[in-house]
MIDOVO-749490 format. One line per 3 residues: their letters; for each residue x, y negated, z negated of C-alpha. Coordinates in nm, 2 decimals. Each point is the difference from the previous one (the first is absolute). Layout:
a = X,Y,Z ~ ...
***
This chain:
mlf = 5.27,2.22,5.78 ~ -0.04,0.18,-0.33 ~ 0.30,0.23,0.05
rst = 0.34,-0.16,-0.02 ~ 0.13,0.19,0.30 ~ -0.11,0.27,0.24
ava = 0.24,0.24,-0.16 ~ -0.15,-0.06,-0.35 ~ -0.35,0.03,0.14
atv = 0.08,0.33,0.16 ~ 0.16,0.13,-0.32 ~ -0.31,-0.10,-0.21
acf = -0.24,0.16,0.26 ~ 0.20,0.32,-0.02 ~ -0.01,0.00,-0.38
lal = -0.37,-0.06,0.01 ~ -0.06,0.30,0.21 ~ 0.22,0.21,-0.23
aga = -0.18,-0.13,-0.30 ~ -0.34,0.12,0.12 ~ 0.13,0.35,0.08
asa = 0.19,0.03,-0.33 ~ -0.29,-0.10,-0.22 ~ -0.28,0.21,0.15
qtt = 0.04,0.29,-0.23 ~ -0.20,-0.13,-0.30 ~ -0.38,-0.03,0.04
qae = -0.20,-0.29,-0.12 ~ -0.18,0.22,-0.25 ~ 0.33,0.12,-0.14
lkd = 0.12,-0.36,-0.04 ~ -0.31,-0.10,-0.18 ~ 0.04,0.30,-0.23
rva = 0.36,-0.11,-0.08 ~ -0.13,-0.35,-0.09 ~ -0.27,0.16,-0.23
ayv = 0.28,0.19,-0.18 ~ 0.11,-0.33,-0.16 ~ -0.32,-0.03,-0.20
qps = 0.16,0.08,-0.33 ~ -0.04,-0.10,-0.36 ~ 0.35,-0.17,-0.02
nae = 0.27,-0.15,0.21 ~ 0.23,0.28,-0.12 ~ -0.23,0.25,0.17
rtr = 0.01,-0.22,0.31 ~ 0.38,0.03,-0.01 ~ -0.03,0.38,0.00
vav = -0.24,-0.01,0.30 ~ 0.24,-0.22,0.20 ~ 0.30,0.23,-0.07
eql = -0.21,0.31,0.09 ~ -0.11,-0.16,0.33 ~ 0.35,-0.10,0.09
tav = 0.13,0.34,-0.08 ~ -0.27,0.17,0.20 ~ 0.11,-0.18,0.32
gft = 0.36,0.08,-0.04 ~ 0.15,-0.28,-0.21 ~ 0.20,0.03,-0.32
pai = -0.12,-0.31,-0.19 ~ 0.21,-0.17,-0.27 ~ -0.18,-0.17,-0.30
etf = 0.17,-0.32,-0.11 ~ -0.12,-0.10,-0.35 ~ 0.00,-0.35,-0.14
egg = -0.11,-0.18,-0.31 ~ -0.31,-0.20,0.09 ~ -0.34,-0.08,-0.13
grn = -0.17,-0.33,-0.05 ~ -0.13,-0.24,-0.27 ~ -0.32,0.19,-0.03
sgp = 0.13,0.35,0.04 ~ 0.31,-0.03,-0.21 ~ 0.33,0.18,0.10
meg = -0.06,0.28,0.25 ~ 0.23,0.22,0.20 ~ -0.05,-0.03,0.37
rnv = 0.09,0.24,0.28 ~ 0.08,-0.09,0.36 ~ 0.00,0.30,0.24
vvl = 0.26,-0.02,0.27 ~ 0.11,0.20,0.31 ~ 0.26,-0.08,0.26
ipg = -0.04,0.09,0.37 ~ 0.35,-0.01,0.15 ~ 0.01,-0.18,0.34
tgg = 0.20,0.10,0.30 ~ 0.23,-0.29,-0.04 ~ 0.19,0.14,-0.30
gag = -0.12,-0.26,-0.25 ~ 0.12,-0.30,0.21 ~ -0.21,-0.32,0.00
gei = -0.17,0.05,-0.33 ~ -0.33,0.16,-0.09 ~ -0.36,-0.06,0.10
llt = -0.22,0.03,-0.31 ~ -0.35,0.14,0.02 ~ -0.19,-0.08,-0.32
ahy = -0.33,0.03,-0.18 ~ -0.10,0.00,-0.37 ~ -0.18,0.31,-0.13
dav = -0.11,-0.12,-0.34 ~ -0.36,-0.10,-0.07 ~ -0.15,-0.24,-0.25
klr = -0.19,0.07,-0.32 ~ -0.35,-0.13,0.00 ~ -0.16,-0.20,-0.28
dgt = -0.16,0.31,-0.15 ~ 0.35,0.16,-0.04 ~ -0.04,0.25,0.29
msq = 0.23,0.02,0.30 ~ -0.12,-0.14,0.33 ~ 0.00,0.27,0.27
gvv = 0.24,-0.24,0.18 ~ -0.05,0.15,0.34 ~ -0.05,-0.33,0.20
dna = 0.26,-0.15,-0.23 ~ 0.22,0.18,0.07 ~ -0.01,0.38,0.06
gsv = -0.10,-0.04,0.36 ~ 0.32,-0.19,0.07 ~ 0.20,0.26,-0.19
vav = -0.13,0.29,0.21 ~ 0.05,-0.21,0.32 ~ 0.36,-0.09,-0.07
iea = 0.08,0.36,-0.10 ~ -0.15,0.12,0.33 ~ 0.19,-0.27,0.19
ara = 0.32,0.11,-0.18 ~ -0.06,0.36,0.10 ~ -0.02,-0.09,0.37
lka = 0.31,-0.22,-0.03 ~ 0.19,0.29,-0.16 ~ -0.10,0.23,0.29
npp = 0.14,-0.25,0.25 ~ 0.24,-0.24,-0.19 ~ 0.06,-0.35,0.12
ahd = 0.35,-0.15,0.01 ~ -0.02,-0.17,-0.34 ~ -0.05,0.18,-0.33
vrl = -0.35,-0.03,-0.13 ~ -0.06,0.00,-0.38 ~ -0.35,0.08,-0.12
ilf = -0.08,-0.15,-0.34 ~ -0.32,0.05,-0.19 ~ -0.01,-0.27,-0.27
dqe = -0.15,0.03,-0.34 ~ -0.14,-0.29,-0.21 ~ -0.09,-0.23,0.29
elg = -0.32,-0.07,-0.18 ~ 0.19,-0.12,-0.30 ~ 0.18,-0.27,0.20
lig = 0.21,0.17,0.28 ~ 0.22,0.15,-0.27 ~ 0.11,0.31,0.18
ark = 0.11,-0.20,0.31 ~ 0.19,-0.25,-0.21 ~ 0.17,0.27,-0.20
wie = 0.11,0.18,0.32 ~ 0.15,-0.32,0.13 ~ 0.18,-0.06,-0.33
ahg = 0.15,0.35,0.01 ~ 0.09,0.01,0.37 ~ 0.01,-0.36,0.14
itq = -0.09,-0.08,0.36 ~ 0.34,0.01,0.16 ~ -0.09,0.32,0.19
vag = -0.36,-0.10,0.07 ~ -0.04,-0.08,0.37 ~ -0.38,-0.05,-0.03
vln = -0.31,0.10,-0.19 ~ -0.34,0.12,0.10 ~ -0.24,0.00,-0.30
sdv = -0.35,0.13,0.00 ~ -0.28,-0.09,-0.24 ~ -0.37,0.06,0.04
aay = -0.04,0.23,0.31 ~ -0.29,0.25,-0.03 ~ -0.28,-0.11,0.23
gdt = -0.06,-0.19,0.32 ~ 0.20,-0.04,0.32 ~ 0.15,-0.35,-0.03
mmy = 0.35,-0.05,-0.13 ~ 0.08,-0.31,-0.21 ~ 0.35,-0.13,-0.03
gqn = 0.16,-0.28,-0.21 ~ 0.19,-0.29,0.16 ~ 0.12,-0.16,-0.32
nga = 0.32,0.18,-0.09 ~ 0.25,-0.25,0.12 ~ 0.20,-0.07,0.31
qsa = 0.21,0.31,-0.05 ~ -0.31,0.21,0.06 ~ -0.09,-0.15,0.34
wvt = 0.16,0.29,0.20 ~ -0.20,0.26,-0.21 ~ -0.32,-0.20,0.08
rav = 0.09,0.02,0.37 ~ 0.04,0.37,-0.03 ~ -0.35,0.03,-0.14
qet = -0.15,-0.23,0.27 ~ 0.17,0.20,0.27 ~ -0.13,0.32,-0.14
caa = -0.35,-0.14,-0.01 ~ 0.03,-0.10,0.36 ~ 0.15,0.33,0.12
ral = -0.27,0.20,-0.18 ~ -0.28,-0.24,0.09 ~ -0.08,-0.01,-0.37
qcv = -0.22,-0.26,-0.16 ~ 0.24,-0.20,-0.24 ~ -0.05,-0.31,-0.20
gyp = 0.29,-0.21,-0.12 ~ -0.03,-0.19,-0.33 ~ 0.20,-0.32,-0.06
typ = -0.08,0.06,-0.37 ~ -0.04,0.37,-0.09 ~ -0.08,0.15,-0.34
psd = 0.30,0.10,-0.20 ~ 0.14,0.35,-0.03 ~ 0.34,0.15,-0.05
dra = 0.11,-0.19,0.31 ~ 0.03,-0.31,-0.22 ~ 0.28,0.16,-0.20
fsa = 0.20,0.05,0.32 ~ -0.07,-0.34,0.15 ~ 0.11,-0.16,-0.33
aga = 0.32,0.19,0.03 ~ 0.06,-0.12,0.36 ~ -0.08,0.33,0.18
pvv = -0.19,0.01,0.33 ~ -0.34,0.15,-0.08 ~ -0.36,0.03,0.12
slg = -0.31,0.11,-0.19 ~ -0.26,0.19,0.19 ~ -0.35,0.14,-0.07
fqd = -0.32,0.12,0.17 ~ -0.36,-0.07,-0.03 ~ -0.30,-0.06,0.23
qvg = 0.01,-0.28,0.24 ~ -0.27,-0.22,-0.16 ~ 0.16,0.05,-0.34
ahq = 0.35,-0.09,0.12 ~ -0.13,-0.33,0.15 ~ -0.20,-0.08,-0.31
mwl = 0.31,0.06,-0.21 ~ 0.20,-0.22,0.23 ~ -0.25,-0.28,-0.05
afn = 0.00,0.04,-0.37 ~ 0.38,-0.04,-0.02 ~ 0.06,-0.23,0.30
gge = -0.32,-0.19,0.07 ~ 0.07,-0.28,-0.24 ~ -0.30,-0.20,-0.13
stg = -0.22,0.10,0.30 ~ 0.02,0.37,0.02 ~ -0.33,0.05,0.16
lae = -0.08,0.26,-0.27 ~ -0.31,-0.03,-0.21 ~ 0.06,-0.15,-0.34
gfv = 0.10,0.26,-0.25 ~ 0.05,0.27,0.27 ~ 0.27,0.26,-0.08
prv = 0.13,0.21,0.29 ~ -0.07,0.37,-0.04 ~ 0.36,0.10,-0.06
frt = 0.02,-0.21,-0.31 ~ -0.33,0.14,-0.13 ~ 0.16,0.35,0.05
ihs = 0.35,-0.01,-0.14 ~ 0.06,-0.02,-0.37 ~ -0.36,0.13,-0.06
aed = -0.20,0.31,-0.03 ~ -0.09,-0.04,0.37 ~ 0.36,0.09,0.10
kve = -0.10,0.36,0.06 ~ 0.08,0.28,0.24 ~ -0.33,-0.03,0.18
vve = 0.12,-0.33,0.15 ~ 0.31,0.17,0.16 ~ -0.01,0.08,0.37
get = 0.23,0.27,0.12 ~ 0.02,-0.17,0.34 ~ 0.14,-0.31,-0.16
irl = 0.27,0.20,-0.18 ~ 0.10,0.16,0.33 ~ 0.00,-0.34,0.18
tad = 0.20,-0.15,-0.29 ~ 0.27,0.27,0.00 ~ 0.04,-0.01,0.38
tye = 0.02,-0.38,0.00 ~ 0.25,-0.02,-0.28 ~ 0.22,0.25,0.17
avv = -0.01,-0.21,0.32 ~ 0.08,-0.32,-0.19 ~ 0.30,0.17,-0.16
ram = 0.12,0.11,0.34 ~ -0.05,-0.35,0.14 ~ 0.21,-0.14,-0.29
dak = 0.26,0.26,0.07 ~ 0.01,-0.10,0.37 ~ 0.04,-0.37,-0.09
lta = 0.28,0.06,-0.24 ~ 0.18,0.22,0.25 ~ -0.05,-0.25,0.28
dgk = 0.16,-0.27,-0.23 ~ 0.30,0.23,-0.06 ~ -0.09,0.08,-0.36
***
């Protein structure tokens, strides 16, 4: 059995039904338009878009600044954008973090990548999931964090952990690269403390009859900052089924991947390049991503509650 108990299974099933009803208000076309809004000439402008979109759906976001930057960029102020969704449990049991980075890379010619696959699609999806969670709060508080400077070395996530610690972090759902396709990818390499979060993902995949692929080794994102600090965390993303399996082989197939010599999966020919453009984005995927992430957060909440946390 995937569910730990009949009671937990019933709770998750109920939450899944509520998730679908709560998130049906935003059309796929509107979600794609929201992703396109992040095509901006600077990351500072992307911050503005994130704040505007959060405000438009009823949040009052806080901007937490930090001193960041890298060896190539030099010192650079960063901005994490944060909102809190109070749960029905009055703050007991810690917080579930729902995270994605909103910054984009600079290309070799000095222009900004459109950064929609990596990672505005995720940003719009987690905002939409947060909107649905706000409308029908789970027991645990949920903190949505949009990180800056992930592309410079997970700096925003590391700075947030330095400032706040992980004492109140019950679990983390991080999203990176979620803009097209119907297959969810999830990492399994974030330590033993993350096993229960992985189970919440797997149970959600089964309950929703969703095509999901688990990666023993998964590409790094802001989840690595949390796993290094000892927090339970999973990193999720979406792409087409063939691409998801090709990426699995590239990272986990060893010397005999079955891939043609020199073959590069589509996703890695897209991100960090001029091909990461809004035409690639599928509104249906953003809708699916938002609904699935909401369901995973509710599954995490049910597991924590069942464990008395």
